[in-house]
C-alpha positions as CSV (number, residue, x, y, z in Angstrom):
1,X,0.0,0.0,0.0
2,X,1.6,3.2,-1.1
3,X,-0.6,6.4,-0.5
4,X,0.3,9.4,-2.7
5,X,2.5,12.0,-1.1
6,X,-0.1,14.7,-1.3
7,X,-2.5,12.6,0.8
8,X,0.2,12.1,3.5
9,X,0.9,15.9,3.4
10,X,-2.8,16.6,4.0
11,X,-2.8,14.3,7.0
12,X,0.3,16.0,8.3
13,X,-1.4,19.4,8.0
14,X,-4.1,18.4,10.6
15,X,-1.4,17.2,13.0
16,X,0.6,20.3,12.6
17,X,-2.4,22.5,13.3
18,X,-2.8,20.8,16.7
19,X,0.8,21.4,17.6
20,X,0.9,25.1,16.8
21,X,-2.6,26.4,17.3
22,X,-2.1,27.3,20.9
23,X,0.9,29.5,20.3
24,X,-1.1,32.8,20.1
25,X,-3.7,31.6,22.6
26,X,-1.5,31.2,25.7
27,X,-2.1,34.7,27.1
28,X,-5.8,34.4,26.4
29,X,-6.1,31.1,28.2
30,X,-4.0,32.4,31.1
31,X,-6.5,35.3,31.5
32,X,-9.6,33.0,31.2
33,X,-8.4,30.5,33.8
34,X,-6.8,33.2,36.1
35,X,-3.3,31.9,36.0
36,X,0.2,33.0,34.8
37,X,1.8,32.2,31.5
38,X,3.9,29.5,33.1
39,X,0.8,27.6,34.3
40,X,-0.7,27.3,30.7
41,X,2.7,26.4,29.1
42,X,2.1,22.7,30.0
43,X,-0.7,22.7,27.5
44,X,2.1,22.7,24.9
45,X,4.6,20.6,27.0
46,X,2.0,18.0,28.0
47,X,1.0,17.4,24.4
48,X,4.7,17.0,23.5
49,X,5.4,14.7,26.4
50,X,2.5,12.4,25.5
51,X,3.5,12.5,21.8
52,X,7.0,11.3,22.9
53,X,5.6,8.5,25.1
54,X,3.3,7.5,22.3
55,X,6.3,6.6,20.2
56,X,7.1,3.7,22.5
57,X,3.8,2.1,21.3
58,X,3.2,3.5,17.8
59,X,6.5,2.7,16.1
60,X,6.5,-1.0,17.0
61,X,2.8,-1.2,16.2
62,X,3.4,0.2,12.8
63,X,6.2,-2.3,12.1
64,X,4.0,-5.1,13.3
65,X,0.5,-4.4,11.9
66,X,1.2,-2.0,9.0
67,X,2.2,1.6,9.1
68,X,-0.8,3.0,7.2
69,X,-3.3,1.1,9.2
70,X,-2.0,2.5,12.5
71,X,-1.9,6.0,11.0
72,X,-5.6,5.8,10.1
73,X,-6.6,4.7,13.6
74,X,-4.3,7.3,15.2
75,X,-5.9,10.1,13.2
76,X,-9.4,9.1,14.1
77,X,-8.6,9.1,17.8
78,X,-6.8,12.5,17.4
79,X,-9.9,14.1,15.9
80,X,-12.0,12.9,18.8
81,X,-9.7,14.6,21.3
82,X,-10.0,17.9,19.5
83,X,-13.7,17.8,19.8
84,X,-13.3,16.9,23.5
85,X,-11.0,19.9,24.0
86,X,-13.7,22.3,22.7
87,X,-15.9,21.2,25.6
88,X,-13.3,21.4,28.4
89,X,-14.6,23.3,31.5
90,X,-11.4,24.0,33.3
91,X,-7.6,24.1,32.8
92,X,-7.1,20.6,34.3
93,X,-9.5,19.0,31.9
94,X,-8.1,20.9,29.0
95,X,-4.6,19.7,29.9
96,X,-5.8,16.1,30.2
97,X,-7.3,16.3,26.8
98,X,-4.2,17.8,25.3
99,X,-2.2,15.0,26.7
100,X,-4.5,12.4,25.2
101,X,-4.3,14.3,21.8
102,X,-0.6,14.1,21.8
103,X,-0.7,10.4,22.5
104,X,-3.4,9.8,19.9
105,X,-1.6,11.5,17.0
106,X,1.9,10.1,17.8
107,X,1.9,7.6,14.9
108,X,1.2,9.9,12.0
109,X,4.4,11.7,11.1
110,X,6.9,9.0,12.3
111,X,5.2,6.3,10.4
112,X,4.9,8.4,7.2
113,X,8.6,9.1,7.3
114,X,9.3,5.4,8.0
115,X,7.1,4.5,5.0
116,X,9.1,6.9,2.8
117,X,12.3,5.3,4.2
118,X,11.0,1.9,3.1
119,X,10.2,3.1,-0.5
120,X,12.8,5.7,-1.4
121,X,16.6,5.4,-1.7
122,X,18.6,7.5,0.9
123,X,20.0,9.9,-1.6
124,X,16.4,10.9,-2.6
125,X,14.9,10.6,0.8
126,X,15.4,14.2,2.1
127,X,13.6,15.6,-1.0
128,X,10.6,13.3,-0.5
129,X,10.4,14.0,3.2
130,X,10.5,17.7,2.2
131,X,7.4,17.1,0.1
132,X,5.7,15.4,3.1
133,X,6.6,18.4,5.2
134,X,4.7,20.7,2.9
135,X,1.6,19.8,4.9
136,X,3.3,20.4,8.2
137,X,4.7,23.7,6.9
138,X,1.2,24.8,5.7
139,X,-0.1,24.2,9.2
140,X,2.8,26.3,10.6
141,X,1.7,29.1,8.2
142,X,-2.0,28.9,8.9
143,X,-2.6,27.4,12.3
144,X,-1.5,30.3,14.4
145,X,-3.2,33.1,12.5
146,X,-6.4,31.1,12.1
147,X,-6.6,30.1,15.7
148,X,-5.8,33.6,16.8
149,X,-8.5,35.1,14.6
150,X,-11.1,32.4,15.5
151,X,-10.3,32.8,19.2
152,X,-10.5,36.5,19.1
153,X,-13.9,36.6,17.4
154,X,-15.5,33.3,18.4
155,X,-13.6,32.0,21.4
156,X,-10.8,29.5,21.8
157,X,-13.3,26.6,22.0
158,X,-14.3,27.2,18.4
159,X,-10.7,26.8,17.3
160,X,-10.6,23.3,18.8
161,X,-14.0,22.5,17.4
162,X,-13.0,23.5,13.9
163,X,-9.8,21.4,14.0
164,X,-11.7,18.4,15.3
165,X,-14.2,18.5,12.4
166,X,-11.4,19.0,9.9
167,X,-9.5,16.0,11.3
168,X,-12.6,13.8,11.3
169,X,-13.2,14.7,7.6
170,X,-9.6,14.1,6.7
171,X,-9.6,10.7,8.5
172,X,-12.7,9.6,6.5
173,X,-11.1,10.7,3.3
174,X,-7.9,9.0,4.1
175,X,-9.7,5.7,4.8
176,X,-11.8,5.9,1.7
177,X,-8.9,6.8,-0.5
178,X,-6.9,3.8,0.7
179,X,-9.8,1.5,0.4
180,X,-9.6,-2.2,1.3
181,X,-5.8,-2.2,1.2
182,X,-6.0,-0.2,4.5
183,X,-7.0,-3.4,6.3
184,X,-4.8,-5.9,4.6
185,X,-2.0,-7.4,6.7
186,X,1.5,-6.3,5.9
187,X,3.6,-8.6,3.7
188,X,5.1,-11.6,5.4
189,X,8.8,-11.6,6.0
190,X,9.3,-8.3,7.7
191,X,11.0,-8.1,11.0
192,X,9.1,-7.0,14.1
193,X,11.4,-6.0,16.9
194,X,9.0,-4.5,19.4
195,X,10.4,-2.5,22.2
196,X,13.8,-4.2,21.8
197,X,14.2,-2.0,18.7
198,X,14.7,1.0,20.9
199,X,17.4,-0.8,22.8
200,X,19.1,-1.7,19.5
201,X,19.3,2.0,18.5
202,X,20.8,2.9,21.9
203,X,23.4,0.2,21.5
204,X,24.8,1.9,18.5
205,X,26.9,5.1,18.9
206,X,25.3,6.9,15.8
207,X,21.9,6.0,17.2
208,X,22.7,7.5,20.6
209,X,24.1,10.6,19.0
210,X,21.1,11.0,16.8
211,X,18.7,10.8,19.8
212,X,20.8,13.3,21.7
213,X,20.6,15.7,18.8
214,X,16.9,15.3,18.5
215,X,16.3,16.0,22.2
216,X,18.5,19.2,22.0
217,X,16.6,20.2,18.8
218,X,13.3,19.9,20.7
219,X,14.6,21.6,23.9
220,X,16.0,24.7,22.3
221,X,13.6,25.2,19.4
222,X,10.3,23.4,19.7
223,X,10.2,24.0,23.4
224,X,12.5,26.9,24.0
225,X,11.9,29.4,21.2
226,X,9.0,28.7,18.9
227,X,6.1,28.5,21.5
228,X,6.9,31.8,23.1
229,X,7.4,34.0,20.1
230,X,3.7,35.0,19.8
231,X,3.6,35.8,23.5
232,X,6.7,38.0,23.1
233,X,5.0,39.9,20.3
234,X,1.8,40.4,22.4
235,X,3.5,41.4,25.6
236,X,6.5,43.5,24.3
237,X,4.8,45.2,21.3
238,X,1.1,45.1,22.2
239,X,0.0,43.1,19.1
240,X,-3.3,41.3,19.1
241,X,-3.4,37.5,19.1
242,X,-4.4,37.5,15.5
243,X,-1.6,39.8,14.4
244,X,1.0,37.9,16.5
245,X,-0.2,34.7,14.9
246,X,0.3,36.2,11.4
247,X,3.9,37.2,12.3
248,X,4.6,33.7,13.7
249,X,3.1,32.1,10.6
250,X,5.7,33.9,8.4
251,X,7.8,30.9,9.4
252,X,6.0,29.2,6.6
253,X,7.6,31.4,3.9
254,X,11.1,30.1,4.5
255,X,9.7,26.6,5.1
256,X,8.0,26.5,1.7
257,X,11.3,27.6,0.2
258,X,12.9,24.5,1.8
259,X,10.2,22.0,0.9
260,X,10.4,23.0,-2.8
261,X,14.2,22.9,-2.8
262,X,15.1,20.2,-0.3
263,X,16.6,17.8,-2.9
264,X,18.6,20.6,-4.5
265,X,20.0,21.8,-1.1
266,X,21.0,18.3,-0.2
267,X,22.9,17.9,-3.5
268,X,24.6,21.3,-3.4
269,X,25.4,21.8,0.3
270,X,25.6,18.2,1.7
271,X,24.4,17.4,5.1
272,X,27.3,18.9,7.1
273,X,27.0,22.3,5.6
274,X,23.3,22.4,5.8
275,X,23.4,21.7,9.5
276,X,26.2,24.3,10.2
277,X,24.7,27.1,8.2
278,X,21.2,26.3,9.5
279,X,22.5,26.5,13.1
280,X,24.4,29.8,12.5
281,X,21.4,31.4,10.9
282,X,19.0,30.3,13.6
283,X,21.3,31.7,16.3
284,X,21.3,35.1,14.5
285,X,17.5,34.9,14.3
286,X,17.1,34.1,18.0
287,X,19.4,37.1,18.8
288,X,17.2,39.4,16.7
289,X,14.1,38.1,18.6
290,X,15.8,38.7,21.9
291,X,17.0,42.3,21.2
292,X,14.4,43.6,18.7
293,X,12.8,47.0,19.5
294,X,10.2,46.8,16.7
295,X,7.8,43.9,15.7
296,X,8.7,44.1,12.1
297,X,12.3,43.1,12.9
298,X,10.9,40.0,14.5
299,X,8.7,39.4,11.4
300,X,11.6,39.7,9.0
301,X,13.8,37.3,10.9
302,X,10.9,34.8,11.3
303,X,10.5,34.7,7.5
304,X,14.0,33.2,7.3
305,X,13.7,30.9,10.3
306,X,11.6,28.3,8.4
307,X,14.4,27.6,5.8
308,X,17.1,27.7,8.4
309,X,15.3,25.4,10.8
310,X,14.6,22.7,8.1
311,X,18.2,22.9,6.9
312,X,19.1,21.6,10.4
313,X,16.1,19.5,11.2
314,X,15.6,17.9,7.8
315,X,19.1,16.4,7.9
316,X,18.4,14.8,11.3
317,X,15.0,13.5,10.0
318,X,16.7,11.8,7.0
319,X,19.3,10.2,9.3
320,X,16.5,8.9,11.5
321,X,15.0,6.9,8.6
322,X,18.3,5.0,8.3
323,X,19.0,4.5,12.0
324,X,17.4,1.0,12.1
325,X,16.5,-0.1,8.5
326,X,15.1,-3.4,9.7
327,X,12.5,-1.6,11.8
328,X,12.1,1.9,10.5
329,X,8.8,2.6,12.3
330,X,10.6,2.0,15.6
331,X,13.6,4.1,14.5
332,X,11.7,7.2,13.5
333,X,9.5,6.8,16.5
334,X,12.6,6.9,18.7
335,X,13.7,10.0,17.0
336,X,10.3,11.7,17.5
337,X,10.2,10.5,21.1
338,X,13.5,12.2,21.8
339,X,12.5,15.3,20.0
340,X,9.3,15.8,21.9
341,X,10.7,14.8,25.3
342,X,13.1,17.7,24.6
343,X,10.2,19.9,23.7
344,X,8.2,19.1,26.8
345,X,11.1,19.9,29.0
346,X,12.0,23.0,27.0
347,X,8.6,24.5,27.2
348,X,8.6,24.2,31.0
349,X,12.2,25.4,31.5
350,X,11.9,28.3,29.1
351,X,8.5,29.3,30.3
352,X,9.9,29.5,33.8
353,X,13.0,31.3,32.6
354,X,10.8,34.0,30.9
355,X,8.9,34.5,34.2
356,X,12.1,34.6,36.3
357,X,14.1,36.8,33.9
358,X,12.9,38.0,30.5
359,X,12.2,37.0,26.9
360,X,15.6,38.5,26.1
361,X,17.4,36.0,28.2
362,X,15.3,33.1,27.1
363,X,15.9,33.7,23.4
364,X,19.6,34.3,23.8
365,X,19.9,31.0,25.7
366,X,18.0,29.3,22.9
367,X,20.2,30.7,20.2
368,X,23.4,29.7,22.0
369,X,22.0,26.2,22.5
370,X,21.2,25.8,18.8
371,X,24.6,26.9,17.7
372,X,26.2,24.4,20.0
373,X,23.9,21.7,18.7
374,X,24.9,22.5,15.0
375,X,28.6,22.5,15.7
376,X,28.4,19.2,17.7
377,X,26.2,17.5,15.2
378,X,28.5,18.4,12.3
379,X,31.5,17.1,14.1
380,X,30.1,14.1,16.0
381,X,27.0,12.9,14.2
382,X,27.5,13.6,10.5
383,X,30.9,12.1,10.3
384,X,29.2,8.8,10.6
385,X,27.8,7.0,7.5
386,X,24.1,7.2,7.0
């Protein structure tokens, strides 16, 4: 069973919306529930932590029962959690539902990437994963501004309701498009390693280094910088949630440049230069975020962040598909688990750092961490064969 790349990208879009829709809503949720920004930050970190834990289950399940079958079930459960979030009556309930949502959708992106790893040679894989990421990038471009506008005029519950209905429709379309093949058992002869596959990755030095890089990526960027940019724009420059969401969404401009040129970048720059220049560029962008005295400076830097981020992250993703070729679902799940464990920790640490010090300190620390990651990965990870 080989679903077209555009269909996988559409499914990725719904998952990305759930990941990023809360970015401009954190101040609004803090006011509604009468708490500080640090108290609502776990709505992002809890999702990420559950997503990471879900990899322990979803990767091996995909290898055992068929990657696309597990993806379809995962998407259906994820849609149900979005509808439940729209009916949450208090912060504790909303946090619980967000945790369930993170666990429910844990299979989708890792198993899509593992499927690509099964079908596409390594030298073409980064380009194909780039096409898959078009859906995720579109969600980065649209999720924050749409959720900000919807929440501002119709309430944050309506944002969750809309995502739930969209995901339910996408799940139905996905199942119908794949037809009876969705329920056919995977071909005999494939190896199923179960949880021992995670141990196999940890036994290998390149595997350990890859997971360390993924965790640092999640800590400094997914948890440390990205979730708090909208809050910085709202609190430092007085922008509305909708306007802040639009600025954050300019990430998608550079991201689309990457997705359309991923194969070309891989050929021209190679993995080591992509990682190094991506890391240097991201550090400069974080410095601008930290020191900017006008919102348009942040917006200009954010336009480039998407390209720079995927130059770094895209290489790590491609490496993940080759970390354990005999059980790729498990390997990519391990990568995602490390990434989102880092994000869950980063959102709490950087949320607390912002409260204790300032946005300036938090973004400078993030930038320094990303630069260190890029230099280390180039020297220690990418000198290993794929």
